[in-house]
Structures are given as C-alpha cells and as structure tokens.
LONU-761031 format. One line per field, with one value per residue: residue number from 1; x, y, z of N, C-alpha, C, CB in turn. Coordinates in steps of 0.001 Angstrom, whole numbers, plus 500000, padded with zeros to 6 digits. Glycine has a CB too. Example, Ala and Ser with C-alpha at 12.3 -4.5 7.8 and 13.67 -1.06 7.14 Angstrom:
BEGIN
i: (1_2)
nX: (513190_512850)
nY: (494310_497750)
nZ: (507800_507080)
caX: (512300_513670)
caY: (495500_498940)
caZ: (507800_507140)
cX: (513200_512900)
cY: (496700_500030)
cZ: (507800_507870)
cbX: (511308_514084)
cbY: (495527_499402)
cbZ: (509046_505725)
END
This chain:
BEGIN
i: (1_2_3_4_5_6_7_8_9_10_11_12_13_14_15_16_17_18_19_20_21_22_23_24_25_26_27_28_29_30_31_32_33_34_35_36_37_38_39_40_41_42_43_44_45_46_47_48_49_50_51_52_53_54_55_56_57_58_59_60_61_62_63_64_65_66_67_68_69_70_71_72_73_74_75_76_77_78_79_80_81_82_83_84_85_86_87_88_89_90_91_92_93_94_95_96_97_98_99_100_101_102_103_104_105_106_107_108_109_110_111_112_113_114_115_116_117_118_119_120_121_122_123_124_125_126_127_128_129_130_131_132_133_134_135_136_137_138_139_140_141_142_143_144_145_146_147_148_149_150_151_152_153_154_155_156_157_158_159_160_161_162_163_164_165_166_167_168_169)
nX: (602534_603901_604022_602336_600443_599164_596412_594063_593239_590214_587020_586179_588293_589024_589105_586143_585449_586450_589838_590341_588450_586281_586240_583746_583331_581856_580648_581096_582145_584765_588217_591073_594648_597256_599776_603404_605878_607869_606589_604629_606266_607304_605028_603081_600745_598292_597146_597836_596846_593717_590871_587968_585542_584649_582549_583272_583919_584945_585700_587054_589301_588879_591115_593287_592668_592836_591868_592045_592758_591192_592367_595114_595480_595067_597117_599311_599657_600523_598901_595496_592324_588599_585799_582509_579841_576739_574528_571398_570965_569935_568844_570448_572838_575588_576278_575765_577788_580092_579762_580034_582793_583892_583290_584659_587201_587606_587265_589439_591522_591246_591782_594312_595221_596764_599076_598934_596426_594840_593891_591914_590397_589243_587816_586045_584673_583260_581693_580124_578860_577050_575540_576080_577589_577728_577982_578924_580838_582717_583423_585309_587906_591303_591140_592435_593536_592944_590896_588709_588636_587217_587868_588703_590454_589661_586463_585294_584036_580971_580021_577914_576614_578310_580054_582213_585881_587045_589217_591135_593662)
nY: (355487_353502_350537_348761_350225_351546_352457_351271_353008_354961_354660_357355_358914_358755_359903_361078_361627_360542_360717_360937_361540_359168_358717_358592_356516_355301_352918_353616_356312_358429_358248_360255_360791_362989_364017_363528_366232_365847_364342_366204_368191_366658_365688_367713_367293_367475_365462_362096_359422_357596_356116_354027_353278_350169_347443_344242_341620_343278_346832_348049_349404_350050_350233_350761_348242_346645_345235_346673_346696_349090_350525_349957_351190_353960_354288_353883_356215_359692_361993_362015_362511_362645_362387_362300_360287_361455_360331_358924_355699_352670_349538_347625_348723_348495_345952_346453_348343_346804_344644_346201_346995_344575_343828_345773_345218_342685_343711_345226_343132_342063_344175_346507_348939_352337_352719_355273_355888_354018_353942_356069_355161_352839_354006_355838_353964_352359_354305_355135_352560_352408_354494_357082_358828_360264_358441_359387_361373_359629_358155_359171_358504_358591_359372_360910_360850_363580_364479_363752_365316_367921_370616_370566_371597_370972_370624_368197_365918_365678_364839_365274_364124_363925_365309_368080_368051_366229_365850_362989_361858)
nZ: (559298_558098_556227_557318_558475_556358_554310_551936_548841_548853_547231_547268_546996_544312_541090_539618_536980_533772_532552_529957_527231_525482_522088_519699_517181_514194_511949_508666_508898_507832_507789_508064_507495_508272_506136_506385_506955_505228_503179_502297_501213_499007_497621_497492_499011_501621_502894_503656_503805_503737_504949_505267_507912_508854_510172_511383_513129_514848_515189_512125_509851_506431_504057_501130_500259_502197_505401_508473_511893_513830_515920_515407_512925_513494_515319_513828_512326_512673_513121_512962_511613_511665_509785_510323_509551_508630_507716_507393_509183_508189_509832_508740_508015_509051_507930_505264_504564_505171_503165_500757_501033_500961_498338_496899_497708_496265_493735_493512_493600_490978_489292_488042_489905_490228_492828_494070_493966_495271_497872_497847_495738_497064_499391_497927_496150_497836_499053_496854_496241_498406_497861_498945_497477_494422_491424_489136_489824_490874_488808_487015_488288_489995_492556_495434_498901_499819_498316_499938_502196_504141_503465_500881_498022_495512_494625_493868_495001_496726_499235_500924_503151_505175_508088_509427_509946_512793_515374_515986_516746)
caX: (604074_604621_603205_601290_599268_598607_595069_593891_592540_588923_586512_585941_589375_589436_588458_584782_585711_587629_590691_590402_587154_586126_585915_582640_583658_580917_580664_580773_582982_585876_589453_592228_595829_598026_601095_604436_606484_608512_605465_604015_607118_607402_603693_602251_599343_598276_596650_598696_596101_592490_590164_586495_585384_583746_582350_583188_583819_585340_585706_588200_589451_589040_591949_594227_592195_592967_590897_593082_592063_591035_593405_596511_595638_595042_598286_600387_599849_600789_597698_594229_591145_587575_584559_581446_578773_575492_573453_570330_571581_569100_569453_571541_573829_576988_576549_575741_579049_580970_579508_580555_584055_584412_583274_585723_588558_587522_587637_591122_592292_591181_592231_595553_595149_597868_599100_598652_594952_594132_593081_590889_589431_588549_586720_585083_583813_582360_580548_579301_577903_576191_574715_576515_578331_577327_578850_579410_581906_583656_583801_586738_588979_592207_590852_593508_592935_592664_589389_587713_588731_586114_588560_589281_590537_588875_585041_584702_583112_580059_579951_576868_576256_579586_580525_583703_586862_587222_590562_591324_594934)
caY: (355401_352505_349675_348087_351324_352159_352036_351331_354333_354552_355100_358764_359765_358462_360817_360635_361801_359899_361791_361153_361242_358244_359172_357895_356176_354461_352462_354536_357414_358422_358588_360974_360871_363933_363628_364175_367585_365438_363935_367489_368797_365881_365542_368974_366961_367593_364241_361016_358173_357721_354934_354020_352641_349036_346756_342999_341193_344689_348021_348083_350493_349509_351119_350162_346930_345744_345460_346789_347025_350673_351168_349881_352099_355241_354387_353827_357590_360530_362841_361364_363373_361834_362949_361445_359951_361910_359886_357874_354496_351614_348491_346626_349528_347896_344836_346985_348841_345604_344121_347175_346920_343157_343770_346688_344458_341892_344430_345583_342043_341790_345293_347049_350535_352833_352987_356568_356139_352839_354271_356929_354124_352076_354822_356329_353043_352039_355458_354824_351504_352725_355691_358215_359671_360165_357473_360281_362032_358649_357510_359737_357863_359442_359945_360823_361394_364979_364589_363398_366458_369011_371808_369948_372521_370445_370215_367289_364991_366494_364256_366070_363312_363929_366558_368528_367297_366081_365171_361561_361693)
caZ: (559329_557320_555245_558126_558748_555097_553933_550422_548454_548907_545877_547258_546552_542863_540117_539000_535434_532974_532188_528530_526669_524433_520723_519086_515889_513803_510537_507435_509054_506877_508511_507089_508304_507775_505633_507019_506394_503895_502086_501851_500383_497761_497024_498020_499470_503143_503539_503173_503931_503962_505045_505832_509012_508689_511346_511285_514503_515633_514157_511380_508713_505088_503399_500352_499922_503439_506644_509611_513030_513953_516848_514753_511813_514251_515932_512794_511817_513803_513316_512321_511876_511310_509141_510690_508505_509288_506938_508184_509108_508518_510730_508189_507414_509026_507002_503899_504380_504982_501920_499927_501254_500376_496870_496551_497732_495207_492447_493499_493148_489521_488421_488430_490113_490600_494297_494738_493983_495706_499096_497359_495139_498060_500041_496885_495583_499090_499113_495609_496353_499475_497459_499663_496550_493123_490655_488138_490425_491107_487426_486443_488814_490214_493803_496451_500259_499931_497863_501137_503100_504229_502951_499778_497024_494510_495109_492995_495764_497422_500503_501895_504292_506059_508698_509235_510703_514128_515697_516636_517387)
cX: (604642_603574_602104_600055_598712_597153_594817_593164_591201_588242_586226_587076_589761_588683_587182_584716_586728_588533_590878_589047_587178_585580_584903_583057_582558_581207_580299_581605_584178_587061_590454_593428_596656_599307_602161_605080_607187_607586_604840_604804_607315_606060_602763_600770_599456_597852_597356_597863_594722_591782_588742_586300_584331_583561_582226_582921_584225_585346_586879_588130_589651_589901_592977_593918_592359_591968_591945_592304_592176_592145_594913_596390_595762_596535_599616_600512_599869_599355_596578_593169_589963_586577_583576_580350_577479_574379_572367_570876_570426_569862_570412_572581_575224_577150_576437_577308_580227_580906_580176_582085_584597_584332_584411_587066_588615_587736_588995_591944_592374_591701_593681_595429_596481_597874_598702_597131_594244_593271_591871_589892_588618_587396_585649_584143_582943_581206_579752_578380_576783_575182_575016_577278_578046_578362_579480_580714_582946_584211_585128_588003_590004_591946_592035_592763_592479_591286_588277_587802_587684_586454_589196_589239_589818_587502_584393_583660_582237_580085_579023_576372_577377_579800_581793_584436_586751_588542_590515_592516_596000)
cY: (354518_351677_349126_349040_351967_351590_352184_352668_353844_355168_356731_359444_359538_359527_360307_360722_361035_360989_361906_360693_360000_358855_358260_357736_355121_353877_353423_355965_357433_358949_359218_360911_361989_363330_364244_365460_367026_364999_365234_368226_368040_365922_366750_368455_367009_366384_362963_359703_358497_356194_355046_353002_351373_348120_345174_342444_342348_345602_348002_349258_349580_350519_350352_348674_346170_346195_345453_347167_348666_351076_350991_350852_353597_355282_354322_355257_358581_361440_362461_362114_362277_362749_361965_361509_360431_361441_358844_356525_353337_350528_347745_347536_349133_346830_345313_347554_347664_344860_344853_346993_345651_343142_344658_345860_343442_342453_344745_344445_341650_342938_345974_348593_351044_352922_354210_356845_355132_353193_355144_356190_353350_352972_355369_355238_352468_353034_355311_353720_351541_353947_357013_359127_359402_359314_358304_360952_360967_358031_357903_358981_359086_360093_359805_361119_362592_365309_364414_364353_367323_370232_371450_371184_372127_369961_369278_366409_366071_366053_364982_365364_363206_365344_366908_367617_367305_365501_363974_361462_362664)
cZ: (558430_556574_556130_558359_557558_554795_552389_550046_548317_547567_546126_547078_545067_542126_539536_537579_534815_532519_530697_527920_525600_523183_520122_517518_515350_512384_509508_507600_508322_507717_507536_508028_507519_507247_506525_506400_505106_502726_501529_500852_498929_496901_496922_498258_500940_503664_502724_503004_504251_504238_505481_506914_508727_510007_510969_512472_515345_514638_513497_510347_507401_504388_502489_500090_501100_504536_507793_510845_513494_514754_516274_513557_512355_514738_514939_512100_512975_514057_512458_512637_511409_510745_509377_509596_509111_508483_507891_507989_509419_509400_510194_507624_507783_508102_505396_503573_504285_503713_500826_499794_500819_498960_496324_496632_496636_493952_492346_493226_491654_488688_489008_488727_490702_492190_494887_494767_494728_496871_498667_496628_496141_498746_499032_496417_496558_499075_497824_495692_497312_499010_498354_498599_495251_492261_489619_488451_490541_489871_486894_487138_489365_491703_494809_497790_500352_499288_498973_502256_503000_503448_501521_498614_495841_495030_494314_493673_496756_498939_501462_503074_505457_506703_508578_509876_512145_514452_516361_517464_516894)
cbX: (604582_605539_604096_601904_599765_599603_594032_593019_593084_588257_585026_585335_590577_589052_589379_583646_586063_587133_591983_591629_586625_585287_587163_581206_585124_579666_579806_579025_583282_585577_590072_591878_596618_598235_601290_605382_607645_609441_604204_603797_608375_607764_603008_602245_598782_597387_594924_599898_596680_591955_590837_585434_584945_584291_581071_584176_584678_586799_585543_588400_590865_587656_592631_595512_592888_594484_589624_594257_592604_589635_593299_596947_594402_593876_598266_600047_598725_602192_598000_593922_591181_587078_584679_580903_578692_575419_574149_568687_572824_568549_568564_570978_573602_577390_575462_574528_579282_580698_578137_580187_584298_583586_581872_585725_588798_586433_586920_591699_591840_589755_590974_596581_593902_598052_600285_599400_594379_595085_593981_591423_590198_589604_587363_585841_584508_583196_581188_580147_578557_577096_573150_577433_579691_577133_578047_578428_581534_583101_582783_586887_589616_592207_589611_594764_593760_593795_589109_587997_589873_585862_589710_588418_591839_589614_584131_585737_584075_578629_581275_575596_575927_580923_580318_584088_588117_586185_591389_591438_595394)
cbY: (355012_351598_348432_347627_352504_351844_352871_350038_355104_355017_354168_359228_359534_356908_361106_361439_363134_359052_361637_360376_362559_357168_359234_358745_355622_355142_351375_354852_357565_359337_357317_362729_359381_364930_364072_363238_368430_364286_362968_368384_368923_364395_364561_370310_365516_368685_364208_360794_357251_358514_354102_353702_353666_348177_347350_342520_339952_344764_349409_346747_351624_349263_351988_350343_346303_345796_344182_347912_346061_351201_350466_348294_351936_355280_353327_352662_357971_361497_364257_359958_364956_361009_363262_361837_358335_363435_359107_357875_354500_351027_347609_345540_350900_347381_343631_348229_349817_344669_344074_348525_347175_341903_344236_347978_343708_341333_345666_346140_340988_341486_346450_346765_350980_354087_352827_357741_356193_351714_355050_357970_353104_351551_356039_356889_352055_352170_357080_354537_350421_353105_355296_357777_359580_361553_356232_361272_362690_357675_357884_361467_356866_360391_359318_361892_361384_365789_363477_361968_367186_369453_372291_368510_372783_369367_371332_366485_363736_366379_364177_366466_361919_363535_366595_369916_367738_365316_365961_360443_360311)
cbZ: (560598_558237_554500_559525_559630_553840_554731_549873_547075_550289_545383_548377_547437_542312_539007_539504_535110_531679_532846_527895_525986_524861_519831_519315_515865_513886_510379_507362_510298_505534_509194_506574_508457_508754_504149_507185_507523_504155_502766_502993_501143_498122_497760_496853_498952_503686_503474_504172_504973_502797_505889_504696_510064_507524_512084_510753_514795_516412_514740_510729_508981_504338_504421_500973_498760_504041_506862_509310_514111_514652_518357_514243_510815_515533_516938_511681_510806_513466_513071_512742_510933_512432_507614_512075_508134_509461_505609_507565_510122_507230_511209_506997_507756_510324_507341_503793_505535_505987_501708_500450_502524_500880_496300_497540_499117_495213_492270_494928_493823_489105_488376_487335_491173_489897_494732_493999_492621_496061_500204_496535_494313_499128_500797_495667_494914_500547_499210_494494_496608_500758_497593_500919_496702_492592_490004_487890_491767_491930_486344_486788_487668_489060_494340_496156_501256_499272_496782_501749_502923_505701_504018_499379_496728_493859_495191_492381_496716_496776_501050_501147_503758_505162_509937_509761_510397_514658_516477_515577_517195)
END
C-alpha cells in the first residue's frame, strides 16, 4: 500500500541478460566513420574518418596523429564501423602497434602532410610497419578513409588480414 510495505526488487525479478551486448574491440582493428550527407555531396566520399585501435593504459584510437580515448572517438561520430584484425597476434602485438603508432606520430611532426590524407597516412603507415600491408601499396601516398573500407572501389590496399564491416554505433 505504501512506502513502508514496499519490498526491494529481488534478483529473481531482474533480467538475466544484458540489454546491450558488449562489442569486442582489440588492438589493430580499424575504425571507419561515415561521412555526413553534406560531406558526401561535397567530397563524394562515403567515409569521413578512420583510425586504428592501440592499447596504452586503455584502448585508444590513433587517428590524425593523435591518441584519442576510444569512447570519445566513437561518440564523436554518428555511425562507426569496425574491421577486425584477423592476423595472428603474438604476445607483444599490443606494444608493437603502440610503437608503430608513436613512430608514425613522430613522422607526422617532421613532415607536412595534406590534412585530407593524414588519417589515411596514420593507419596505412602503422599497418605497413606491422607488416599487415605491403609497403609498395602505401608508398604512393594519398590514402583516404575509403581505401580501408571492405567495399572500396579502389582495390589498392589488400588488407587480407581484416574482416568485413561490423557496426559499432
């Protein structure tokens, strides 16, 4: 009848299943963010941003020469997909990816790279340093986020160790 006769919810009345499954993201996975309708009209590019997941003290996204918390990067963009890295991961894989990202960030500080290609350069250079992509394919430069898509019209990058798209948000 009132507050005094109320009983707390017992564990038997709570849902046993989580309402939202947890997405598994790992070091080396590539994230792609859809372009807005306006960006698609201006640039005719479906993908606006890309980054690669690295693990420092927590999971971060290395994109545009910066390390951004993974949750901040995902919530910054409306629609994000992931391409999981299916390569064999040795014990030191996390530190190898982080070292490659740090070296790439140092290279970006010394070189002037066009802002349209910085994100693609970051991801491509890290993949090249890890041996996940041929350096011949990366040497020409001019990589944009669309080059890392599974359905890229330009089959320049093979990315054979990466799966198809999975929706993150």
